[in-house]
N, C-alpha and C positions, 0 to 999 in steps of 0.2 A: 696457537703462541698466545698469549694475550699482551698486547703492547704496553710497553712502560708508561707509566701515569695513564692508564686506562678506566683503573677505576676511580680517579678523579671526573674523569669526563663522565664516566657511567651514571656516577651516582648523583649526579646534581638534579636529581627530579623529584620527588614526589611526596614528602612528607609536609609541605608546606600548608595545603590545604587542610590534612587529617590534625595538623597543630592546630591549625586556626579554628576548626572545627571544635576541637578538644578545649580550646580556651576559651570560645565563646560558651559552651556548652557549661563548662566551671564557671563562667561567670553568672550563666542563668541559675544553674545549681544552687550556687551561694545566694544570690537573689530570692530564689524560689523558698528556701528551706526559712530564710528569715519572714518571709510571709507565710509561710504555713505553718510551721512551728510556734505553739506557743510561749514555750522557752526562750525562745530568741524573739518574740514581737517587740521585749522594750529596746532592742537595738533599731527597731524601725524608726525613723523620725521624720518629720515633715521636711526638715533641712537636708534629708539624703533624698528628696524626691528632684530630679531636673525640673527647673521652673524656667529653663532658655531655652529653645531649639533654634541652632546655628547653622547657616547653610555656609560651608568655607568659600572663600573667595582667593583668587590668586595663583600664584603656585610657589612651591618650596622643593628643597633637596634633603635628603637624608644619609648622613655618613655611614651610618652602622647597620648594618641588615645581620639576624641570625633568625634560626629556625630550623624546619626537616622537610625531608622529602618521604614519600612512601609507594612505594610499586605495588599492584596485585592484577595478577601475581608477580610473585619475585623474579627479579633479572637473575636469570641462568644461562651459563654457555650452552649456546644452541637453542635456545628458548623460543618458540615459533607463535605462542598465543597472543592474543590481544591484549593489551596492559593498560590498565587505569594508573596515571599518577598524578600523584596529588601534592602539592607546595604548599605550605603555611609559613610565613615569615612576620616578625617584629621588626620595625625601624624605628631607630631613634638618633638623637644628634642632627636634628631637622634644623634647616635655617630657610629663612625665606630667600630666593632668588629673585620674585618678577617674572622670570619665563617669559615666554611669546605670547601670553596672553593675562589678561587680569592681572598685572601688577603685582606687588608684594602679598604674601598670604595672610589674611585676617579672617579667623585667629591662626597662630603658629601651632599645631598641635605637637604634643610632647612625647607621641606614641604613635605608627602607624601600625595598623594590622593588617596583612592580607592573605587572601584564600583564593587558590587557584587548583583547576582539576581539569583534566582532558586525558582522551583516550590517545595512545599512542600506537597509530596506524602505520608507521614509517619504520621502528625498529621491532616493533611487538615487544616481546619480553626477552629477546636475546640479548646477550653478553659477550665482548663489550659495545657500547653503543657511543661513538665518539666523534661521527662526522656524519655528513651526508643533509638530507632535508631537515626543516624544523621539526622539533621532535613532536610537537603538536600546538594545538589553539583551543583556549577554553575561555570561561566568563571570570574574572578577574574582581572579586569584591574586595572593598577597601573600608576600614572603620578607623577611627580616630579617637584618641584620648588626649582631651585638651584640660588642665587644670583650670578653673575648680571643679572637674566632674565629682558629684553628678548635678552639681546644682547648673552647669551650662554642657550642653552636650552637642556637638558635631553631627550632621548627616552624614551617614554613610554614602559611598559612592560606586561606580562600577565601570569597567573596561569590559564591554561585551564581547570583544573579540581579542584578546590577549595571546600574543605567540611566543613559544619559548623555542630559542633556536643555542645550539650547543656553540659555543665561541672559544676554540681554545679549551683551557682549562675552567673557563666558567659558563654560565647559562644566563642568556640575553631575553628580558622580558618584556614586549613591547606594544602598547594598543592605546588606542585612545580614551581614555575617562572621559564620558560621554553623558553622565547622569549623577546627580547628587553634589557634593561638597568638590572643589577644587577642578574644578573642570579643564581637562588639560589634551589637547592633540598629541601630545609630542612625549608622554610617559613611557618611563623606560626604568629597566633594574637590572643591576647585574648581580648574581650569587653565585657562590661555591660551593657547592655541596661535596661531602666526603662520605664516604661507606663507613658505616659504624662498624667496628671491630667486634667479632673475628669474620665479619661477612665478606664474602668475594665471589667471584663469578663462578666457582665451584659449585660451594655452599651456596649459592643464592642470596641476594640483597634484596632487603625488603625494606631497608630504609636507610637514610643518610641524613647529617646533618649539615646545616649550611652555616659556616665558620666565618663568613663575612659575606659583605657586600653592600650595594648603595642604591637608593632610589633617586631618581631626576626628573624634575619638573612634574612632581605628584600637583 
């Protein structure tokens, strides 16, 4: 019998990375098309080329997080295979906090894009997965959108060892941002993944959507 509410615990996992990759890929495709196709060459102007490279300093937090989690292979009742979990998210509503290091964020990003992938060696692809040890640890990549992009661009950053833990109905992501912009020893995020209907433990869950969340001390 699947415990009540297990789907919401279950599903907080994987699509963030796939989504992030998809978003980044789509951006690259659009840019590549504009450069490669003569029909679109008139849309490329010198003003659209970044002229300033910024390393973000300080810390900030974001109040709104949405995204996706993906599982490969799919989560199923009684599953025993090793599983890749991918998480992608977009965070908005960011405000400078000063944090524990670096003071106020300069500049303050309008949007943060995160991507994280890891092997789930604790739960495998069994369903439900609602308690126990951390779900997994992987590399969290962060990119930033800062107006007036692309005139000025913020360098991306990385948390090389971000750990994902199931906390009640939420997933917690924690890890030090060690390289690039907004270096922070106390980065954390909370996300709320939900299975995408009509997926369930019996039919298999391949992806979930992140309906809400927060970022703290980016």
